[in-house]
C-alpha positions in Angstrom: 28.4 9.4 -22.6 30.2 10.4 -26.0 30.0 14.1 -24.7 31.1 13.3 -21.2 27.6 14.3 -19.6 27.1 12.4 -16.2 24.4 9.9 -16.4 22.8 11.5 -12.9 22.6 14.7 -14.6 20.1 13.4 -17.2 17.3 12.8 -14.4 15.5 14.7 -12.0 15.4 11.7 -9.5 18.1 9.0 -8.7 17.6 5.2 -8.2 14.7 4.1 -5.9 14.3 7.7 -4.7 12.4 8.0 -8.2 9.4 5.7 -6.5 6.0 7.2 -6.3 5.3 7.7 -2.2 3.9 4.9 -0.5 0.7 6.7 0.6 0.1 8.0 -3.0 0.2 4.8 -4.5 -2.1 3.1 -1.7 -4.8 5.7 -3.1 -4.1 5.0 -6.7 -4.6 1.4 -6.3 -7.5 1.2 -3.9 -10.5 1.0 -5.9 -9.0 -1.0 -8.8 -11.2 -4.3 -9.8 -9.3 -7.4 -9.8 -10.2 -11.2 -10.7 -10.2 -13.6 -7.6 -7.8 -16.5 -8.3 -7.3 -18.8 -5.1 -3.7 -19.5 -6.8 -2.8 -15.9 -6.3 -1.1 -16.2 -3.0 0.4 -12.6 -3.0 -1.0 -9.7 -5.4 -0.5 -5.8 -5.1 -3.1 -5.7 -2.4 -0.5 -7.1 -0.1 2.1 -4.4 -0.4 4.9 -6.8 -0.8 7.8 -7.3 -2.8 6.5 -9.4 -5.4 3.5 -11.3 -6.7 2.8 -15.2 -5.9 1.1 -17.4 -8.0 0.6 -21.3 -7.3 1.6 -23.6 -10.3 1.2 -26.9 -8.2 1.3 -28.1 -5.0 5.1 -28.2 -5.1 5.7 -24.9 -7.2 4.9 -21.3 -7.3 6.3 -18.5 -9.1 7.1 -15.3 -8.1 7.5 -12.2 -10.2 8.4 -8.8 -9.9 9.3 -5.7 -12.1 11.8 -2.6 -11.0 13.5 0.0 -13.2 14.7 3.8 -12.4 16.9 6.6 -13.5 20.5 6.6 -12.9 22.1 6.5 -9.5 25.5 6.1 -10.7 27.5 8.0 -13.2 29.3 5.0 -14.9 26.6 2.8 -17.0 28.2 -0.3 -16.2 27.8 0.1 -12.5 24.1 1.5 -13.1 23.3 -1.7 -15.2 24.8 -3.6 -12.0 22.8 -1.5 -9.2 19.6 -1.7 -11.4 19.8 -5.5 -12.0 20.7 -6.0 -8.4 17.8 -4.1 -7.2 15.3 -6.2 -9.4 16.6 -9.3 -7.9 16.5 -8.5 -4.5 12.5 -8.6 -4.8 12.6 -12.5 -5.4 15.4 -13.0 -2.7 13.0 -11.1 -0.4 10.2 -13.5 -0.6 12.9 -16.5 -0.2 12.5 -17.5 -3.8 15.6 -18.0 -6.6 15.6 -16.1 -9.6 15.7 -18.0 -12.8 14.6 -15.7 -15.5 14.8 -11.9 -16.4 13.6 -9.4 -19.0 15.4 -6.1 -19.7 13.0 -2.7 -19.3 15.1 0.1 -20.7 14.2 3.6 -21.9 17.2 5.6 -23.5 18.0 9.0 -24.9 18.4 9.3 -28.9 21.9 11.0 -27.7 23.0 8.2 -25.8 26.2 6.5 -27.3 26.1 2.7 -28.0 28.9 2.0 -26.1 27.0 3.3 -23.2 24.0 1.4 -23.7 25.9 -1.8 -24.2 27.9 -1.2 -20.8 24.3 -0.6 -18.8 23.1 -4.1 -20.2 26.8 -5.8 -19.5 26.0 -4.6 -15.9 22.9 -6.0 -15.8 23.8 -9.0 -17.8 26.9 -9.8 -15.2 24.5 -9.7 -12.2 22.1 -11.8 -13.7 24.7 -14.3 -14.4 26.1 -14.2 -11.0 22.7 -14.9 -9.5 22.5 -18.0 -11.4 19.7 -16.8 -13.7 19.1 -15.9 -17.4 18.2 -12.9 -19.4 15.7 -14.1 -21.9 14.6 -10.9 -23.8 13.2 -7.6 -22.9 11.4 -4.5 -24.1 13.5 -0.6 -24.8 12.1 2.6 -25.9 13.6 6.1 -26.6 13.0 8.5 -23.7 14.7 11.8 -22.7 15.7 10.5 -19.4 17.7 7.1 -19.3 16.0 4.2 -16.8 17.1 0.6 -16.7 15.5 -2.5 -14.7 14.2 -5.7 -15.3 11.0 -8.0 -14.7 12.3 -11.2 -12.9 10.9 -14.3 -12.4 11.8 -16.8 -9.5 10.6 -20.2 -8.1 9.8 -21.5 -4.5 7.8 -24.0 -2.9 4.2 -22.6 -1.8 4.8 -23.4 1.8 8.3 -21.6 2.0 7.2 -18.3 0.6 8.3 -15.6 3.0 6.2 -12.5 3.1 6.5 -9.0 4.9 3.5 -9.9 7.2 4.6 -13.0 9.0 6.5 -11.2 11.8 6.0 -12.8 15.2 6.2 -11.2 18.6 9.4 -12.1 20.0 11.2 -12.1 16.6 14.5 -10.4 16.3 15.0 -8.1 13.3 18.4 -8.3 11.3 19.3 -6.0 8.6 21.8 -6.8 5.9 23.5 -3.8 4.6 24.2 -0.3 5.9 21.8 2.4 5.6 22.8 5.8 3.9 22.7 5.1 0.3 20.0 7.9 -0.7 22.2 10.6 1.5 25.6 9.7 0.1 24.4 9.7 -3.6 22.8 12.8 -3.2 25.8 14.3 -1.7 27.6 12.9 -4.6 25.5 14.6 -7.0 26.5 17.9 -5.3 30.2 16.8 -5.6 30.9 16.8 -1.8 30.9 13.1 -0.7 34.2 11.5 -0.3 35.3 8.9 -2.8 35.4 6.3 0.0 31.8 6.9 1.1 30.9 6.7 -2.7 32.5 3.3 -3.0 30.9 1.9 -0.1 27.3 3.0 -1.4 28.2 1.4 -4.6 29.3 -1.8 -2.8 25.9 -2.0 -1.0 24.0 -1.2 -4.1 25.9 -3.8 -6.1 26.1 -6.6 -3.5 23.4 -9.3 -4.2 21.0 -10.6 -1.7 21.4 -13.8 -2.7 23.6 -15.2 0.1 21.6 -13.5 2.8 18.3 -15.2 1.1 20.3 -18.5 1.3 21.1 -18.2 4.7 17.8 -17.1 6.1 16.1 -20.0 4.6 17.9 -22.4 6.7 16.5 -21.2 9.9 13.0 -20.4 11.5 12.5 -17.0 9.7 8.9 -15.7 9.7 9.0 -12.7 7.5 11.3 -10.7 5.2 11.4 -7.5 3.1 14.3 -5.8 1.2 14.6 -2.2 2.1 14.4 0.0 -0.9 12.7 3.4 -1.8 10.2 3.5 1.2 13.2 3.4 3.5 14.0 1.2 6.6 11.0 2.7 8.7 8.8 2.7 5.7 9.2 -0.6 5.0 9.2 -1.8 8.4 5.8 -0.3 8.8 4.4 -2.1 6.1 5.7 -5.2 7.9 4.3 -4.2 11.5 0.9 -3.5 10.0 0.8 -6.5 7.9 1.5 -8.7 10.8 -0.4 -6.7 13.1 2.6 -6.0 15.6 4.7 -3.4 16.5 8.6 -2.8 16.0 11.3 -1.7 18.2 14.6 -0.4 16.7 17.6 0.0 18.6 19.4 3.0 16.5 22.7 2.3 17.8 22.9 -1.1 16.4 22.2 0.3 12.8 25.1 0.4 10.8 25.4 3.5 8.3 27.7 4.5 5.3 30.6 6.8 6.6 29.4 10.4 6.3 26.0 9.7 6.2 25.2 11.3 9.4 27.2 14.1 8.8 25.4 14.9 5.6 22.0 14.5 7.4 23.2 17.0 9.8 23.8 19.8 7.1 20.3 18.6 5.2 21.9 17.1 2.6 19.0 14.8 2.0 17.0 13.5 -0.8 13.7 14.6 -1.9 12.3 10.9 -1.1 13.1 11.3 2.4 10.5 13.9 2.9 7.9 11.7 1.3 8.9 8.8 3.2 8.4 10.8 6.7 5.1 12.3 5.2 3.9 8.8 5.2 5.1 7.1 8.1 6.0 9.6 10.9 2.4 9.3 12.3 3.3 5.8 13.2 6.8 6.4 14.5 7.2 7.0 18.1 10.7 8.4 17.8 11.5 9.1 21.2 14.5 10.9 22.3 16.4 9.9 18.8 18.0 12.8 17.2 16.4 14.2 14.0 19.7 13.8 11.9 19.4 10.1 12.8 15.5 9.8 11.8 16.5 11.3 8.5 18.7 8.5 7.9 16.0 6.0 9.1 13.5 7.8 6.5 16.1 7.6 3.7 15.2 5.8 0.2 17.7 3.2 -0.1 18.6 1.6 -3.5 19.4 -1.9 -3.7 19.1 -2.4 0.0 19.6 -4.8 2.4 17.1 -7.6 3.9 15.0 -6.9 6.8 14.5 -10.7 8.3 12.4 -11.3 11.0 13.7 -14.6 12.7 12.8 -16.3 15.7 14.6 -15.4 18.8 16.0 -18.8 18.9 17.9 -18.8 15.9 18.5 -15.1 15.4 22.3 -15.4 16.9 22.9 -18.7 14.6 21.6 -16.7 11.6 23.5 -13.6 12.5 26.8 -15.6 13.0 26.2 -17.0 9.2 25.1 -13.9 7.7 28.4 -12.3 8.9 30.4 -14.5 7.1 28.9 -13.6 3.5 27.5 -10.5 3.6 28.8 -6.8 4.0 27.0 -5.7 7.0 24.6 -7.5 9.1 23.5 -6.7 12.8 20.3 -7.2 15.0 18.7 -3.8 14.8 15.4 -4.4 16.6 12.6 -6.9 18.0 9.2 -7.4 17.4 6.5 -6.9 19.9 2.8 -7.3 20.7 0.9 -4.4 19.2 -0.5 -2.4 22.0 -2.1 0.3 19.7 -1.3 3.8 18.4 2.3 3.7 17.0 3.9 0.8 15.5 7.5 1.8 15.5 9.3 2.5 18.4 13.0 4.3 18.3 15.2 4.1 21.5 
C-alpha cells in the first residue's frame, strides 16, 4: 500500500475464517427450490467441495468459487494463497483445474501496484497448476477481497466426494494444522517469523501433488480442510458417509507455536463458530482443551483429508511424503454406532 497500511488491518476477518458458519449456512439454504437435473451429480445440497455436472458419459465439469479478505500483508502472497485455496476444491474432488475467473474487491485507496501484485500472485499459482485465467470481475469495496471461480474436468466415474468413506479406511491429512491460530497471533504481532513462514508455506502449497497421488490408489472419499476446521469437515464426511471417525491426535502435525498460542487463548473467532457447530457430535475423550481448539481451528488453503482403503494407505502415504510438506495417517473410519460421529484419542 502506498501509505504502508497492512492488508490484514483493512478487514475484520482473515482468509477462510471469514466464512459463514456451517450451521448458519445450512439453515439459509434449507428451503431453496432448485430444478431437478439428473446430470447434476453433486450440488450445494451435498455440502461438498464443488459442484459436478455430467456432460457426457466420459466427461463432467467440476466448478467452485472461493474468495476472502487478506490473510497476509504482502499482496503477492495474498494472491497466491487465495488462488491455491480456490484451486483446492477442484483437487479435492479428484479433478484437474482448467480455467479460472478472478473475483476481486478493492478499496479505492489501494495502489495500482498492490492490486497488480495480488493478481500476479493468483496468475502465478494458476500457471503452476497448469490452468488458465480467462477473465473475471472486480468492484470497489472498503475491504479488499480476492479469489476465483474455477472449472475443472474429470471422468464421472472417478469423482471423489466427501461422502464415500468406508469403514476400515485410513485417513491421511496432507498439511500441518494451526494456520488460523498462527495468523491470529501474527495480527497481534506475537508470532515468530519462523511460524509465520511455515503458515505461508502451507497456504501457498498447491494440493495438486496430493491429488495426483491419491487418484492412483483405492481412495473412497476426500475433502479439503478449510474454514470449517478439521473437525467440521470430517463431521461432514462422517455424516455423508454414515460412518464415524476416530482421530489419533498425537499423529496430527501442527505448525510450531500453535499449541502454545492455543493455551494462551490466541484463537480466531471462527474457532468458536466451528466448535458451536460440531461439538455435539464430537467425543473428546481425555484430549486437552488446547488440542481440541486446534482441531476446531479454521484453516485457509488447508490440506486434503483423504479416506483410503487400509490396503493402500501405507503405499499412498509413502508417495505423499515425497511430494507434500506434511502427510500422516491421522485417523480411521469406523461403522457408525449412533450418537457421536467423531472420537478423539
